[in-house]
Steps between C-alpha positions, in 0.01 A plus 500: 500500500627834398415812692608839354356827637307645209255769396304545183454869393165538316268781403141546384629596157810584295646836563440490870870494594594129532831542345606794712392328823639150411830623379530751788435232756755268336772774517401623839526160655818422307656823638422354856728201417216265425544247217202591275357309200290688239232336296238614246178342415436443124730533201629854544880516442548872597402526864734207600791713375420759766452215748851380417643838554320541831598144648826408324339180403344378162136622473269197451160464323217289630279428207217236574382514133836439336653278759195338661365541853705201622828668435429831676597395850814299387619801271429744793706282746782476240520883460463568869747250629706628787298815531348663811215657301338463158288772345270410215373778280156428357356570152205717404232496756497231770245280348579558121626177345536360153225637288186252502672258738383615853773551758772303311841712503338779708673649804239346720560150342871534564448627855283194578763261343769664721282521810620852517334808669415782277563873548256712289642812359221748442506824311319722742539824301142552425322353794459500880245284684427304186837347544347266772229364263759432240736313734213307653384387165844370407560337837171319499480400132698167543529352846817316398686832430626646824540877471722589797537867442456808297755761385340818390668670211482857367372633816448882476549639849505412875130579506431266207704220665315537823164463325609186310643345816174581690292330223713193487469447878150346423633262226717299752793517251796689653672788333873411456601810316406833343691649229486856374549600132871540446733602238790283409336169541341487144656296230466603134273295270449458134326273255528178692508638865798595724837561345718198598776546767772401240418811291525755780691342788623812687142652484356172603734468799380845612129411456541173696674691777217766499244218512675343789508830686134579453396150606719505806371827613139432428452137584502290816785279410490291819133444451563388149782271585280348790223438237744339267625274781145396579478310170477123549722242344500479121286212350701181488671442171861610570719741299529525127854392373610556147732187515222265615250657246743443203601156628129407500468631134778308328580131477716483798441315832235727650460599866186454688212703335316528829596851615406413859757207522873517538669515168685204377881528451583730214531319171834513329509625155629290218804589312312705241368734765850594619536688177388841610412714196499880533152646474513869442208698651413850387494769767574868533250783482327381176441142638386514868221248500593162637393268778783392738381140494555471114865571541532267817344224283749553217779468748352198665460342151874530449554820332755784571281797499681819396325842450566739218361842417382556138544892543864477609664158397630460154536120523326205665669353817786269399381153418132588478308186407154646536314832563206602705348849428226596732256785530561874541498814303682473173269766343644751750848419397461402132756751363767369752418142432514557126827692525665196666537327166779268613277327766198485259722306261636277770150412605385436143807288420440294814137442415602414143742241625230304663565604861178519715355847540200569717345844484195646690326825396794746502721224375251425223529871386876480521511206275281655237625660181416848642334696777341826430700501170835447661705186416495225768653142487310393196467139615116518446349617166262739683471877574415630844354837605348688788131564517261666746313185568591312814491116478476357859370187663554137594511249214455125471730358216609182351823443311412447132848405392773298666757751620784584745256565777226247477382195287214557264174461698646635830270737683613810672355796682648836449443877474505767237587858575604733210408808291675370198401279196703280274398429146441232425395391844603139439751316286435204262568283818319693776627473865163483669131437454317725727186372659417789745350749478477449113619233259798610295848389395800710618886503492772349296691172508785498246753222565617533849356852529187547718356849499163614655323780685400255763676535832530169685612398853712186474439395848174368367675295244864433622537270194509810290852593642623148481394468137670836411822414664503147338463662156788729586723204550417396155 
């Protein structure tokens, strides 16, 4: 049984201040010397970057749609190992889940899976006594969700705070903080949300420090820590482990699949697995979207993972046998990416040689012939461009073509999040057949190249990493 003190930071709706409060709490407690783990409900890549800055540990996602409810507690335990506190930032409103699927993947769903108390962040800027009715409604909606406290955000004055506190005395939910409107804690946004940490690190450091100061001054940190420590032990099931996950997905002697039992002795890799191919993973300001577990799975599958920055590096890492290019903002950096002709040619030559290349969303655009009229790698016979239309949502997909990530017929859940289009939208051998929310084909499979808009979390299918690394070995 694992017991990590933990809090879920939720809100009635988006825009209430969850990121400010969650990140501020992480940084404030870390400044006190506590080992803090940051987590984000849902597929969002950007908020975990701020969590990483606040805690000094990798930010982790908890997505019950992409990974399945059964993996939420094990993934949480993995990310929070050795910590004295874990703070989980919610998504949207507390009870908002995957569209049309009830509570699935909502903040409330994840809180229940983690047996974690919830702190509700309420934007109090345009209300006084009504706040009590709002909090009462959220606290009574689902008896399995324990709302242990409220943090009032955007409070206008001492008088306003007094009115809010007086009203909430009748709700039975304690007020654990009241935050004034403050300059210096806001983070710039653009077409897909907050600007990632990697693009504005010094400003992001200052913003996180401001969040920590505001939260420390306006919140009852001792009360919040006591609430976190009141969480019961996590559900039985143990801690997720990349090595065990990969070993269970490839034809090796597998450890026990019963997460509640002690693992069998670690299997010994045959001679072939001792050849550790270099897998180059794109990073830097243009490619900031990745899940920490994906890299951990590649390493566990036998790869030497080396990062490279397509904005700055003119060559791939020495000995590269495969490339992974995740999501990000290539549309913002298209001129710089295009100007790095040496690396574009290196990526194209590697793909042409038959080496495995896996590209998601931003990676798909980078492999195209052009992006907004500027030359890219030219691996795919397609043109990409920015639009005003946002494509956003969970997807159910099936692999239509045998490829470096999955055999034909394999099913995967993922997420799309972009304001670009690529024409054509699919190659002669499409990557995926989409089944939710509409039926269509999408993406490209060309030899050992797999490129698609679909973001996937490999913890749900560790065989993906094992398959990719095996292809890298040739």
